[in-house]
PDB file of N, CA, C, O and CB in Angstrom:
ATOM      1  N   UNK A   1     -54.669  -3.630  12.663  1.00  0.00           N
ATOM      2  CA  UNK A   1     -55.987  -3.655  13.430  1.00  0.00           C
ATOM      3  C   UNK A   1     -55.902  -4.494  14.544  1.00  0.00           C
ATOM      4  O   UNK A   1     -56.364  -4.086  15.609  1.00  0.00           O
ATOM      5  CB  UNK A   1     -57.140  -4.108  12.617  1.00  0.00           C
ATOM      6  N   UNK A   2     -55.360  -5.660  14.469  1.00  0.00           N
ATOM      7  CA  UNK A   2     -55.182  -6.514  15.662  1.00  0.00           C
ATOM      8  C   UNK A   2     -55.047  -7.997  15.094  1.00  0.00           C
ATOM      9  O   UNK A   2     -55.432  -8.321  13.970  1.00  0.00           O
ATOM     10  CB  UNK A   2     -56.467  -6.350  16.734  1.00  0.00           C
ATOM     11  N   UNK A   3     -54.489  -8.799  15.952  1.00  0.00           N
ATOM     12  CA  UNK A   3     -54.193 -10.174  15.645  1.00  0.00           C
ATOM     13  C   UNK A   3     -55.649 -11.012  16.020  1.00  0.00           C
ATOM     14  O   UNK A   3     -56.372 -10.734  16.977  1.00  0.00           O
ATOM     15  CB  UNK A   3     -52.787 -10.699  16.580  1.00  0.00           C
ATOM     16  N   UNK A   4     -55.887 -12.076  15.049  1.00  0.00           N
ATOM     17  CA  UNK A   4     -56.950 -12.947  15.379  1.00  0.00           C
ATOM     18  C   UNK A   4     -56.629 -14.420  15.067  1.00  0.00           C
ATOM     19  O   UNK A   4     -55.894 -14.715  14.124  1.00  0.00           O
ATOM     20  CB  UNK A   4     -58.169 -12.512  14.660  1.00  0.00           C
ATOM     21  N   UNK A   5     -57.170 -15.305  15.841  1.00  0.00           N
ATOM     22  CA  UNK A   5     -56.669 -16.814  15.763  1.00  0.00           C
ATOM     23  C   UNK A   5     -57.225 -17.119  14.356  1.00  0.00           C
ATOM     24  O   UNK A   5     -58.365 -16.836  13.989  1.00  0.00           O
ATOM     25  CB  UNK A   5     -57.307 -17.943  17.057  1.00  0.00           C
ATOM     26  N   UNK A   6     -56.262 -17.741  13.601  1.00  0.00           N
ATOM     27  CA  UNK A   6     -56.555 -18.335  12.396  1.00  0.00           C
ATOM     28  C   UNK A   6     -56.933 -19.852  12.558  1.00  0.00           C
ATOM     29  O   UNK A   6     -57.986 -20.349  12.158  1.00  0.00           O
ATOM     30  CB  UNK A   6     -55.397 -18.145  11.495  1.00  0.00           C
ATOM     31  N   UNK A   7     -55.971 -20.477  13.168  1.00  0.00           N
ATOM     32  CA  UNK A   7     -56.071 -21.984  13.360  1.00  0.00           C
ATOM     33  C   UNK A   7     -55.202 -22.455  14.465  1.00  0.00           C
ATOM     34  O   UNK A   7     -54.461 -21.662  15.047  1.00  0.00           O
ATOM     35  CB  UNK A   7     -55.679 -22.747  12.081  1.00  0.00           C
ATOM     36  N   UNK A   8     -55.262 -23.737  14.786  1.00  0.00           N
ATOM     37  CA  UNK A   8     -54.469 -24.362  15.832  1.00  0.00           C
ATOM     38  C   UNK A   8     -54.154 -25.692  15.099  1.00  0.00           C
ATOM     39  O   UNK A   8     -54.917 -26.477  14.535  1.00  0.00           O
ATOM     40  CB  UNK A   8     -55.266 -24.528  17.321  1.00  0.00           C
ATOM     41  N   UNK A   9     -52.701 -25.718  15.284  1.00  0.00           N
ATOM     42  CA  UNK A   9     -52.017 -26.911  14.565  1.00  0.00           C
ATOM     43  C   UNK A   9     -51.386 -27.912  15.637  1.00  0.00           C
ATOM     44  O   UNK A   9     -50.668 -27.459  16.529  1.00  0.00           O
ATOM     45  CB  UNK A   9     -50.805 -26.355  13.537  1.00  0.00           C
ATOM     46  N   UNK A  10     -51.646 -29.205  15.548  1.00  0.00           N
ATOM     47  CA  UNK A  10     -51.116 -30.019  16.515  1.00  0.00           C
ATOM     48  C   UNK A  10     -49.549 -30.417  16.429  1.00  0.00           C
ATOM     49  O   UNK A  10     -49.013 -31.104  17.299  1.00  0.00           O
ATOM     50  CB  UNK A  10     -51.927 -31.175  16.490  1.00  0.00           C
ATOM     51  N   UNK A  11     -49.028 -30.034  15.558  1.00  0.00           N
ATOM     52  CA  UNK A  11     -47.644 -30.257  15.328  1.00  0.00           C
ATOM     53  C   UNK A  11     -46.917 -28.883  14.974  1.00  0.00           C
ATOM     54  O   UNK A  11     -47.164 -28.225  13.963  1.00  0.00           O
ATOM     55  CB  UNK A  11     -47.480 -31.313  14.186  1.00  0.00           C
ATOM     56  N   UNK A  12     -45.954 -28.533  15.987  1.00  0.00           N
ATOM     57  CA  UNK A  12     -45.186 -27.121  15.862  1.00  0.00           C
ATOM     58  C   UNK A  12     -44.560 -27.043  14.702  1.00  0.00           C
ATOM     59  O   UNK A  12     -44.587 -25.936  14.164  1.00  0.00           O
ATOM     60  CB  UNK A  12     -44.140 -26.834  16.898  1.00  0.00           C
ATOM     61  N   UNK A  13     -43.934 -28.002  14.096  1.00  0.00           N
ATOM     62  CA  UNK A  13     -43.256 -27.957  12.782  1.00  0.00           C
ATOM     63  C   UNK A  13     -44.279 -27.770  11.636  1.00  0.00           C
ATOM     64  O   UNK A  13     -43.954 -27.084  10.667  1.00  0.00           O
ATOM     65  CB  UNK A  13     -42.429 -29.268  12.555  1.00  0.00           C
ATOM     66  N   UNK A  14     -45.417 -28.308  11.696  1.00  0.00           N
ATOM     67  CA  UNK A  14     -46.376 -28.183  10.552  1.00  0.00           C
ATOM     68  C   UNK A  14     -46.905 -26.616  10.844  1.00  0.00           C
ATOM     69  O   UNK A  14     -47.218 -25.890   9.900  1.00  0.00           O
ATOM     70  CB  UNK A  14     -47.701 -29.475  10.583  1.00  0.00           C
ATOM     71  N   UNK A  15     -46.966 -26.230  12.025  1.00  0.00           N
ATOM     72  CA  UNK A  15     -47.542 -24.775  12.179  1.00  0.00           C
ATOM     73  C   UNK A  15     -46.396 -23.785  11.604  1.00  0.00           C
ATOM     74  O   UNK A  15     -46.737 -22.761  11.011  1.00  0.00           O
ATOM     75  CB  UNK A  15     -47.912 -24.395  13.883  1.00  0.00           C
ATOM     76  N   UNK A  16     -45.086 -24.094  11.782  1.00  0.00           N
ATOM     77  CA  UNK A  16     -44.042 -23.233  11.209  1.00  0.00           C
ATOM     78  C   UNK A  16     -44.207 -23.276   9.733  1.00  0.00           C
ATOM     79  O   UNK A  16     -44.037 -22.252   9.071  1.00  0.00           O
ATOM     80  CB  UNK A  16     -42.605 -23.672  11.626  1.00  0.00           C
ATOM     81  N   UNK A  17     -44.547 -24.470   9.153  1.00  0.00           N
ATOM     82  CA  UNK A  17     -44.580 -24.387   7.649  1.00  0.00           C
ATOM     83  C   UNK A  17     -45.862 -23.669   7.256  1.00  0.00           C
ATOM     84  O   UNK A  17     -45.868 -22.983   6.233  1.00  0.00           O
ATOM     85  CB  UNK A  17     -44.516 -25.845   6.958  1.00  0.00           C
ATOM     86  N   UNK A  18     -46.800 -23.773   7.909  1.00  0.00           N
ATOM     87  CA  UNK A  18     -47.943 -22.995   7.577  1.00  0.00           C
ATOM     88  C   UNK A  18     -47.713 -21.564   7.545  1.00  0.00           C
ATOM     89  O   UNK A  18     -48.092 -20.846   6.621  1.00  0.00           O
ATOM     90  CB  UNK A  18     -48.979 -23.262   8.461  1.00  0.00           C
ATOM     91  N   UNK A  19     -46.973 -21.090   8.754  1.00  0.00           N
ATOM     92  CA  UNK A  19     -46.691 -19.668   8.861  1.00  0.00           C
ATOM     93  C   UNK A  19     -45.703 -19.309   7.564  1.00  0.00           C
ATOM     94  O   UNK A  19     -45.920 -18.269   6.941  1.00  0.00           O
ATOM     95  CB  UNK A  19     -45.968 -19.328  10.384  1.00  0.00           C
ATOM     96  N   UNK A  20     -44.817 -20.030   7.245  1.00  0.00           N
ATOM     97  CA  UNK A  20     -44.042 -19.787   6.114  1.00  0.00           C
ATOM     98  C   UNK A  20     -44.826 -19.720   4.831  1.00  0.00           C
ATOM     99  O   UNK A  20     -44.509 -18.886   3.983  1.00  0.00           O
ATOM    100  CB  UNK A  20     -43.039 -20.781   6.023  1.00  0.00           C
ATOM    101  N   UNK A  21     -45.765 -20.493   4.649  1.00  0.00           N
ATOM    102  CA  UNK A  21     -46.613 -20.469   3.478  1.00  0.00           C
ATOM    103  C   UNK A  21     -47.441 -19.061   3.520  1.00  0.00           C
ATOM    104  O   UNK A  21     -47.458 -18.279   2.570  1.00  0.00           O
ATOM    105  CB  UNK A  21     -47.609 -21.802   3.473  1.00  0.00           C
ATOM    106  N   UNK A  22     -48.050 -18.870   4.619  1.00  0.00           N
ATOM    107  CA  UNK A  22     -48.883 -17.446   4.819  1.00  0.00           C
ATOM    108  C   UNK A  22     -47.820 -16.310   4.401  1.00  0.00           C
ATOM    109  O   UNK A  22     -48.173 -15.437   3.609  1.00  0.00           O
ATOM    110  CB  UNK A  22     -49.451 -17.171   6.592  1.00  0.00           C
ATOM    111  N   UNK A  23     -46.606 -16.324   4.898  1.00  0.00           N
ATOM    112  CA  UNK A  23     -45.699 -15.210   4.687  1.00  0.00           C
ATOM    113  C   UNK A  23     -45.352 -15.176   3.214  1.00  0.00           C
ATOM    114  O   UNK A  23     -45.245 -14.073   2.677  1.00  0.00           O
ATOM    115  CB  UNK A  23     -44.420 -15.332   5.570  1.00  0.00           C
ATOM    116  N   UNK A  24     -45.154 -16.358   2.464  1.00  0.00           N
ATOM    117  CA  UNK A  24     -44.920 -16.296   1.063  1.00  0.00           C
ATOM    118  C   UNK A  24     -46.084 -15.757   0.309  1.00  0.00           C
ATOM    119  O   UNK A  24     -45.894 -15.371  -0.844  1.00  0.00           O
ATOM    120  CB  UNK A  24     -44.570 -17.606   0.559  1.00  0.00           C
ATOM    121  N   UNK A  25     -47.231 -15.693   0.821  1.00  0.00           N
ATOM    122  CA  UNK A  25     -48.357 -15.063   0.215  1.00  0.00           C
ATOM    123  C   UNK A  25     -48.672 -13.511   0.677  1.00  0.00           C
ATOM    124  O   UNK A  25     -49.668 -12.869   0.345  1.00  0.00           O
ATOM    125  CB  UNK A  25     -49.543 -15.958   0.524  1.00  0.00           C
ATOM    126  N   UNK A  26     -47.673 -13.090   1.458  1.00  0.00           N
ATOM    127  CA  UNK A  26     -47.704 -11.843   1.924  1.00  0.00           C
ATOM    128  C   UNK A  26     -48.588 -11.530   3.086  1.00  0.00           C
ATOM    129  O   UNK A  26     -48.996 -10.387   3.292  1.00  0.00           O
ATOM    130  CB  UNK A  26     -48.004 -11.086   0.924  1.00  0.00           C
ATOM    131  N   UNK A  27     -48.889 -12.578   3.865  1.00  0.00           N
ATOM    132  CA  UNK A  27     -49.649 -12.528   5.034  1.00  0.00           C
ATOM    133  C   UNK A  27     -48.758 -12.725   6.333  1.00  0.00           C
ATOM    134  O   UNK A  27     -48.210 -13.813   6.507  1.00  0.00           O
ATOM    135  CB  UNK A  27     -50.735 -13.576   4.935  1.00  0.00           C
ATOM    136  N   UNK A  28     -48.620 -11.805   7.150  1.00  0.00           N
ATOM    137  CA  UNK A  28     -47.705 -11.920   8.258  1.00  0.00           C
ATOM    138  C   UNK A  28     -48.405 -12.811   9.391  1.00  0.00           C
ATOM    139  O   UNK A  28     -49.531 -12.560   9.822  1.00  0.00           O
ATOM    140  CB  UNK A  28     -47.305 -10.447   8.796  1.00  0.00           C
ATOM    141  N   UNK A  29     -47.653 -13.823   9.801  1.00  0.00           N
ATOM    142  CA  UNK A  29     -48.251 -14.757  10.760  1.00  0.00           C
ATOM    143  C   UNK A  29     -47.433 -14.886  11.910  1.00  0.00           C
ATOM    144  O   UNK A  29     -46.208 -14.856  11.795  1.00  0.00           O
ATOM    145  CB  UNK A  29     -48.480 -16.077  10.192  1.00  0.00           C
ATOM    146  N   UNK A  30     -48.101 -15.056  13.226  1.00  0.00           N
ATOM    147  CA  UNK A  30     -47.513 -15.084  14.492  1.00  0.00           C
ATOM    148  C   UNK A  30     -47.844 -16.551  15.116  1.00  0.00           C
ATOM    149  O   UNK A  30     -48.975 -17.028  15.023  1.00  0.00           O
ATOM    150  CB  UNK A  30     -48.070 -13.849  15.382  1.00  0.00           C
ATOM    151  N   UNK A  31     -46.916 -17.137  15.672  1.00  0.00           N
ATOM    152  CA  UNK A  31     -47.266 -18.440  16.207  1.00  0.00           C
ATOM    153  C   UNK A  31     -47.112 -18.198  17.699  1.00  0.00           C
ATOM    154  O   UNK A  31     -46.234 -17.457  18.142  1.00  0.00           O
ATOM    155  CB  UNK A  31     -46.341 -19.663  15.636  1.00  0.00           C
ATOM    156  N   UNK A  32     -48.077 -18.911  18.542  1.00  0.00           N
ATOM    157  CA  UNK A  32     -47.932 -19.116  20.129  1.00  0.00           C
ATOM    158  C   UNK A  32     -48.162 -20.549  20.471  1.00  0.00           C
ATOM    159  O   UNK A  32     -48.817 -21.297  19.746  1.00  0.00           O
ATOM    160  CB  UNK A  32     -49.009 -18.217  20.995  1.00  0.00           C
ATOM    161  N   UNK A  33     -47.624 -20.901  21.559  1.00  0.00           N
ATOM    162  CA  UNK A  33     -47.973 -22.171  22.245  1.00  0.00           C
ATOM    163  C   UNK A  33     -46.740 -22.682  22.975  1.00  0.00           C
ATOM    164  O   UNK A  33     -45.631 -22.163  22.843  1.00  0.00           O
ATOM    165  CB  UNK A  33     -48.501 -23.257  21.223  1.00  0.00           C
ATOM    166  N   UNK A  34     -46.978 -23.658  23.698  1.00  0.00           N
ATOM    167  CA  UNK A  34     -45.805 -24.143  24.547  1.00  0.00           C
ATOM    168  C   UNK A  34     -44.480 -24.530  23.847  1.00  0.00           C
ATOM    169  O   UNK A  34     -43.359 -24.429  24.345  1.00  0.00           O
ATOM    170  CB  UNK A  34     -46.245 -25.344  25.299  1.00  0.00           C
ATOM    171  N   UNK A  35     -44.790 -24.998  22.592  1.00  0.00           N
ATOM    172  CA  UNK A  35     -43.525 -25.426  21.718  1.00  0.00           C
ATOM    173  C   UNK A  35     -42.792 -24.157  21.298  1.00  0.00           C
ATOM    174  O   UNK A  35     -41.667 -24.299  20.818  1.00  0.00           O
ATOM    175  CB  UNK A  35     -43.954 -26.292  20.330  1.00  0.00           C
ATOM    176  N   UNK A  36     -43.310 -22.916  21.426  1.00  0.00           N
ATOM    177  CA  UNK A  36     -42.714 -21.793  20.895  1.00  0.00           C
ATOM    178  C   UNK A  36     -41.879 -21.072  22.102  1.00  0.00           C
ATOM    179  O   UNK A  36     -41.210 -20.051  21.948  1.00  0.00           O
ATOM    180  CB  UNK A  36     -43.840 -20.868  20.236  1.00  0.00           C
ATOM    181  N   UNK A  37     -42.021 -21.713  23.207  1.00  0.00           N
ATOM    182  CA  UNK A  37     -41.265 -20.907  24.437  1.00  0.00           C
ATOM    183  C   UNK A  37     -39.911 -21.656  24.636  1.00  0.00           C
ATOM    184  O   UNK A  37     -39.525 -22.619  23.973  1.00  0.00           O
ATOM    185  CB  UNK A  37     -42.198 -20.927  25.995  1.00  0.00           C
ATOM    186  N   UNK A  38     -39.294 -21.081  25.609  1.00  0.00           N
ATOM    187  CA  UNK A  38     -37.707 -21.553  25.830  1.00  0.00           C
ATOM    188  C   UNK A  38     -37.594 -22.986  26.118  1.00  0.00           C
ATOM    189  O   UNK A  38     -36.538 -23.556  25.844  1.00  0.00           O
ATOM    190  CB  UNK A  38     -36.972 -20.794  27.096  1.00  0.00           C
ATOM    191  N   UNK A  39     -38.662 -23.689  26.692  1.00  0.00           N
ATOM    192  CA  UNK A  39     -38.690 -25.175  27.063  1.00  0.00           C
ATOM    193  C   UNK A  39     -39.756 -25.799  26.135  1.00  0.00           C
ATOM    194  O   UNK A  39     -40.935 -25.973  26.444  1.00  0.00           O
ATOM    195  CB  UNK A  39     -39.067 -25.437  28.689  1.00  0.00           C
ATOM    196  N   UNK A  40     -39.241 -26.079  25.082  1.00  0.00           N
ATOM    197  CA  UNK A  40     -40.231 -26.599  24.142  1.00  0.00           C
ATOM    198  C   UNK A  40     -40.812 -27.893  24.458  1.00  0.00           C
ATOM    199  O   UNK A  40     -40.120 -28.902  24.593  1.00  0.00           O
ATOM    200  CB  UNK A  40     -39.674 -26.695  22.867  1.00  0.00           C
ATOM    201  N   UNK A  41     -42.280 -27.872  24.597  1.00  0.00           N
ATOM    202  CA  UNK A  41     -43.021 -29.001  24.987  1.00  0.00           C
ATOM    203  C   UNK A  41     -43.758 -29.436  23.638  1.00  0.00           C
ATOM    204  O   UNK A  41     -44.521 -28.675  23.042  1.00  0.00           O
ATOM    205  CB  UNK A  41     -44.030 -28.657  26.235  1.00  0.00           C
ATOM    206  N   UNK A  42     -43.490 -30.601  23.256  1.00  0.00           N
ATOM    207  CA  UNK A  42     -44.187 -31.057  22.035  1.00  0.00           C
ATOM    208  C   UNK A  42     -44.799 -32.332  22.086  1.00  0.00           C
ATOM    209  O   UNK A  42     -44.680 -33.171  21.193  1.00  0.00           O
ATOM    210  CB  UNK A  42     -43.332 -31.083  20.959  1.00  0.00           C
ATOM    211  N   UNK A  43     -45.525 -32.499  23.238  1.00  0.00           N
ATOM    212  CA  UNK A  43     -46.282 -33.807  23.544  1.00  0.00           C
ATOM    213  C   UNK A  43     -47.676 -33.505  23.648  1.00  0.00           C
ATOM    214  O   UNK A  43     -48.008 -32.562  24.366  1.00  0.00           O
ATOM    215  CB  UNK A  43     -45.826 -34.512  24.857  1.00  0.00           C
ATOM    216  N   UNK A  44     -48.508 -34.147  23.057  1.00  0.00           N
ATOM    217  CA  UNK A  44     -49.988 -34.114  23.372  1.00  0.00           C
ATOM    218  C   UNK A  44     -50.637 -32.691  23.097  1.00  0.00           C
ATOM    219  O   UNK A  44     -50.319 -32.041  22.101  1.00  0.00           O
ATOM    220  CB  UNK A  44     -50.210 -34.508  24.914  1.00  0.00           C
ATOM    221  N   UNK A  45     -51.523 -32.257  23.987  1.00  0.00           N
ATOM    222  CA  UNK A  45     -52.181 -31.081  23.871  1.00  0.00           C
ATOM    223  C   UNK A  45     -51.211 -29.939  23.897  1.00  0.00           C
ATOM    224  O   UNK A  45     -51.429 -28.906  23.263  1.00  0.00           O
ATOM    225  CB  UNK A  45     -53.174 -30.975  24.894  1.00  0.00           C
ATOM    226  N   UNK A  46     -50.087 -30.131  24.665  1.00  0.00           N
ATOM    227  CA  UNK A  46     -49.062 -28.981  24.802  1.00  0.00           C
ATOM    228  C   UNK A  46     -48.367 -28.758  23.495  1.00  0.00           C
ATOM    229  O   UNK A  46     -47.671 -27.749  23.375  1.00  0.00           O
ATOM    230  CB  UNK A  46     -47.962 -29.283  25.919  1.00  0.00           C
ATOM    231  N   UNK A  47     -48.489 -29.610  22.498  1.00  0.00           N
ATOM    232  CA  UNK A  47     -47.806 -29.333  21.190  1.00  0.00           C
ATOM    233  C   UNK A  47     -48.523 -28.560  20.319  1.00  0.00           C
ATOM    234  O   UNK A  47     -48.035 -28.220  19.241  1.00  0.00           O
ATOM    235  CB  UNK A  47     -47.479 -30.487  20.495  1.00  0.00           C
ATOM    236  N   UNK A  48     -49.776 -28.198  20.706  1.00  0.00           N
ATOM    237  CA  UNK A  48     -50.721 -27.449  19.809  1.00  0.00           C
ATOM    238  C   UNK A  48     -50.054 -25.936  19.638  1.00  0.00           C
ATOM    239  O   UNK A  48     -49.725 -25.274  20.623  1.00  0.00           O
ATOM    240  CB  UNK A  48     -52.335 -27.399  20.515  1.00  0.00           C
ATOM    241  N   UNK A  49     -49.922 -25.549  18.509  1.00  0.00           N
ATOM    242  CA  UNK A  49     -49.534 -24.157  18.309  1.00  0.00           C
ATOM    243  C   UNK A  49     -50.590 -23.409  17.592  1.00  0.00           C
ATOM    244  O   UNK A  49     -51.217 -23.908  16.658  1.00  0.00           O
ATOM    245  CB  UNK A  49     -48.249 -24.055  17.559  1.00  0.00           C
ATOM    246  N   UNK A  50     -50.793 -22.137  18.062  1.00  0.00           N
ATOM    247  CA  UNK A  50     -51.863 -21.239  17.542  1.00  0.00           C
ATOM    248  C   UNK A  50     -51.149 -20.431  16.390  1.00  0.00           C
ATOM    249  O   UNK A  50     -49.954 -20.145  16.465  1.00  0.00           O
ATOM    250  CB  UNK A  50     -52.497 -20.231  18.747  1.00  0.00           C
ATOM    251  N   UNK A  51     -51.983 -20.061  15.267  1.00  0.00           N
ATOM    252  CA  UNK A  51     -51.398 -19.450  14.200  1.00  0.00           C
ATOM    253  C   UNK A  51     -52.324 -18.278  14.221  1.00  0.00           C
ATOM    254  O   UNK A  51     -53.531 -18.503  14.135  1.00  0.00           O
ATOM    255  CB  UNK A  51     -51.301 -20.306  12.855  1.00  0.00           C
ATOM    256  N   UNK A  52     -51.859 -16.967  14.332  1.00  0.00           N
ATOM    257  CA  UNK A  52     -52.382 -15.554  14.451  1.00  0.00           C
ATOM    258  C   UNK A  52     -52.101 -14.899  13.133  1.00  0.00           C
ATOM    259  O   UNK A  52     -51.061 -15.106  12.507  1.00  0.00           O
ATOM    260  CB  UNK A  52     -51.700 -14.725  15.661  1.00  0.00           C
ATOM    261  N   UNK A  53     -53.119 -14.052  12.706  1.00  0.00           N
ATOM    262  CA  UNK A  53     -52.974 -13.121  11.516  1.00  0.00           C
ATOM    263  C   UNK A  53     -53.596 -11.985  11.858  1.00  0.00           C
ATOM    264  O   UNK A  53     -54.347 -12.010  12.833  1.00  0.00           O
ATOM    265  CB  UNK A  53     -53.529 -13.609  10.221  1.00  0.00           C
ATOM    266  N   UNK A  54     -53.410 -10.829  11.153  1.00  0.00           N
ATOM    267  CA  UNK A  54     -53.998  -9.601  11.226  1.00  0.00           C
ATOM    268  C   UNK A  54     -55.451  -9.795  10.737  1.00  0.00           C
ATOM    269  O   UNK A  54     -55.685 -10.525   9.774  1.00  0.00           O
ATOM    270  CB  UNK A  54     -53.206  -8.568  10.427  1.00  0.00           C
ATOM    271  N   UNK A  55     -56.451  -9.123  11.421  1.00  0.00           N
ATOM    272  CA  UNK A  55     -57.868  -9.047  11.143  1.00  0.00           C
ATOM    273  C   UNK A  55     -58.094  -8.994   9.577  1.00  0.00           C
ATOM    274  O   UNK A  55     -58.780  -9.750   8.889  1.00  0.00           O
ATOM    275  CB  UNK A  55     -58.491  -7.776  11.865  1.00  0.00           C
ATOM    276  N   UNK A  56     -57.354  -7.929   9.208  1.00  0.00           N
ATOM    277  CA  UNK A  56     -57.522  -7.620   7.677  1.00  0.00           C
ATOM    278  C   UNK A  56     -57.117  -8.722   6.762  1.00  0.00           C
ATOM    279  O   UNK A  56     -57.667  -8.801   5.663  1.00  0.00           O
ATOM    280  CB  UNK A  56     -56.688  -6.399   7.268  1.00  0.00           C
ATOM    281  N   UNK A  57     -56.211  -9.573   7.113  1.00  0.00           N
ATOM    282  CA  UNK A  57     -55.782 -10.831   6.362  1.00  0.00           C
ATOM    283  C   UNK A  57     -56.547 -12.019   6.551  1.00  0.00           C
ATOM    284  O   UNK A  57     -56.224 -13.017   5.906  1.00  0.00           O
ATOM    285  CB  UNK A  57     -54.467 -11.191   6.692  1.00  0.00           C
ATOM    286  N   UNK A  58     -57.525 -12.063   7.347  1.00  0.00           N
ATOM    287  CA  UNK A  58     -58.190 -13.314   7.794  1.00  0.00           C
ATOM    288  C   UNK A  58     -58.793 -14.044   6.716  1.00  0.00           C
ATOM    289  O   UNK A  58     -58.613 -15.262   6.686  1.00  0.00           O
ATOM    290  CB  UNK A  58     -59.217 -13.056   8.788  1.00  0.00           C
ATOM    291  N   UNK A  59     -59.482 -13.490   5.824  1.00  0.00           N
ATOM    292  CA  UNK A  59     -60.069 -14.319   4.764  1.00  0.00           C
ATOM    293  C   UNK A  59     -59.231 -14.810   3.730  1.00  0.00           C
ATOM    294  O   UNK A  59     -59.439 -15.891   3.179  1.00  0.00           O
ATOM    295  CB  UNK A  59     -61.052 -13.654   4.149  1.00  0.00           C
ATOM    296  N   UNK A  60     -58.244 -14.013   3.434  1.00  0.00           N
ATOM    297  CA  UNK A  60     -57.102 -14.565   2.664  1.00  0.00           C
ATOM    298  C   UNK A  60     -56.211 -15.659   3.167  1.00  0.00           C
ATOM    299  O   UNK A  60     -55.692 -16.545   2.488  1.00  0.00           O
ATOM    300  CB  UNK A  60     -56.283 -13.553   2.395  1.00  0.00           C
ATOM    301  N   UNK A  61     -56.104 -15.453   4.524  1.00  0.00           N
ATOM    302  CA  UNK A  61     -55.344 -16.449   5.311  1.00  0.00           C
ATOM    303  C   UNK A  61     -56.234 -17.798   5.317  1.00  0.00           C
ATOM    304  O   UNK A  61     -55.700 -18.897   5.172  1.00  0.00           O
ATOM    305  CB  UNK A  61     -55.045 -15.874   6.869  1.00  0.00           C
ATOM    306  N   UNK A  62     -57.502 -17.658   5.480  1.00  0.00           N
ATOM    307  CA  UNK A  62     -58.176 -18.916   5.350  1.00  0.00           C
ATOM    308  C   UNK A  62     -58.138 -19.603   4.099  1.00  0.00           C
ATOM    309  O   UNK A  62     -58.070 -20.832   4.122  1.00  0.00           O
ATOM    310  CB  UNK A  62     -59.445 -18.764   5.653  1.00  0.00           C
ATOM    311  N   UNK A  63     -58.169 -19.010   3.041  1.00  0.00           N
ATOM    312  CA  UNK A  63     -57.971 -19.697   1.663  1.00  0.00           C
ATOM    313  C   UNK A  63     -56.652 -20.301   1.645  1.00  0.00           C
ATOM    314  O   UNK A  63     -56.570 -21.414   1.126  1.00  0.00           O
ATOM    315  CB  UNK A  63     -58.093 -18.703   0.432  1.00  0.00           C
ATOM    316  N   UNK A  64     -55.520 -19.721   2.158  1.00  0.00           N
ATOM    317  CA  UNK A  64     -54.223 -20.317   2.186  1.00  0.00           C
ATOM    318  C   UNK A  64     -54.341 -21.718   3.065  1.00  0.00           C
ATOM    319  O   UNK A  64     -53.771 -22.752   2.714  1.00  0.00           O
ATOM    320  CB  UNK A  64     -53.141 -19.231   2.827  1.00  0.00           C
ATOM    321  N   UNK A  65     -55.050 -21.625   4.096  1.00  0.00           N
ATOM    322  CA  UNK A  65     -55.105 -22.823   5.024  1.00  0.00           C
ATOM    323  C   UNK A  65     -55.928 -23.917   4.339  1.00  0.00           C
ATOM    324  O   UNK A  65     -55.700 -25.096   4.609  1.00  0.00           O
ATOM    325  CB  UNK A  65     -55.761 -22.445   6.462  1.00  0.00           C
ATOM    326  N   UNK A  66     -56.868 -23.573   3.472  1.00  0.00           N
ATOM    327  CA  UNK A  66     -57.786 -24.572   2.961  1.00  0.00           C
ATOM    328  C   UNK A  66     -56.859 -25.201   1.731  1.00  0.00           C
ATOM    329  O   UNK A  66     -56.871 -26.408   1.488  1.00  0.00           O
ATOM    330  CB  UNK A  66     -59.338 -23.864   2.458  1.00  0.00           C
ATOM    331  N   UNK A  67     -56.165 -24.382   1.088  1.00  0.00           N
ATOM    332  CA  UNK A  67     -55.393 -24.957   0.059  1.00  0.00           C
ATOM    333  C   UNK A  67     -54.243 -25.802   0.644  1.00  0.00           C
ATOM    334  O   UNK A  67     -53.853 -26.816   0.066  1.00  0.00           O
ATOM    335  CB  UNK A  67     -54.874 -23.875  -0.846  1.00  0.00           C
ATOM    336  N   UNK A  68     -53.697 -25.356   1.826  1.00  0.00           N
ATOM    337  CA  UNK A  68     -52.620 -26.095   2.560  1.00  0.00           C
ATOM    338  C   UNK A  68     -53.143 -27.454   3.038  1.00  0.00           C
ATOM    339  O   UNK A  68     -52.410 -28.441   2.975  1.00  0.00           O
ATOM    340  CB  UNK A  68     -52.101 -25.256   3.798  1.00  0.00           C
ATOM    341  N   UNK A  69     -54.414 -27.532   3.522  1.00  0.00           N
ATOM    342  CA  UNK A  69     -54.844 -28.718   4.045  1.00  0.00           C
ATOM    343  C   UNK A  69     -55.211 -29.593   2.843  1.00  0.00           C
ATOM    344  O   UNK A  69     -55.024 -30.805   2.944  1.00  0.00           O
ATOM    345  CB  UNK A  69     -55.988 -28.506   5.027  1.00  0.00           C
ATOM    346  N   UNK A  70     -55.703 -29.097   1.743  1.00  0.00           N
ATOM    347  CA  UNK A  70     -56.044 -29.991   0.580  1.00  0.00           C
ATOM    348  C   UNK A  70     -54.681 -30.656  -0.016  1.00  0.00           C
ATOM    349  O   UNK A  70     -54.638 -31.784  -0.506  1.00  0.00           O
ATOM    350  CB  UNK A  70     -56.836 -29.095  -0.601  1.00  0.00           C
ATOM    351  N   UNK A  71     -53.709 -29.877   0.092  1.00  0.00           N
ATOM    352  CA  UNK A  71     -52.352 -30.342  -0.364  1.00  0.00           C
ATOM    353  C   UNK A  71     -51.864 -31.415   0.543  1.00  0.00           C
ATOM    354  O   UNK A  71     -51.019 -32.185   0.086  1.00  0.00           O
ATOM    355  CB  UNK A  71     -51.314 -29.179  -0.397  1.00  0.00           C
ATOM    356  N   UNK A  72     -52.254 -31.562   1.693  1.00  0.00           N
ATOM    357  CA  UNK A  72     -51.597 -32.679   2.483  1.00  0.00           C
ATOM    358  C   UNK A  72     -52.292 -33.949   2.276  1.00  0.00           C
ATOM    359  O   UNK A  72     -51.896 -34.969   2.841  1.00  0.00           O
ATOM    360  CB  UNK A  72     -51.566 -32.385   3.983  1.00  0.00           C
TER     361      UNK A  72
END
């Protein structure tokens, strides 16, 4: 149906872990941000990584994020 923004994470490594967690739950996740490009910028606001999921998976993905946040 199309990708929608799930959340923004301030640490690109944490975003990669969240994406892996989503994928382990059967939810495809896509990352975007300065840290995902060829010249990885991981300082301040440029380190923010956006996590995108399919519209149909948004509610399930939000539950995974909630569980992930509580576990931290």
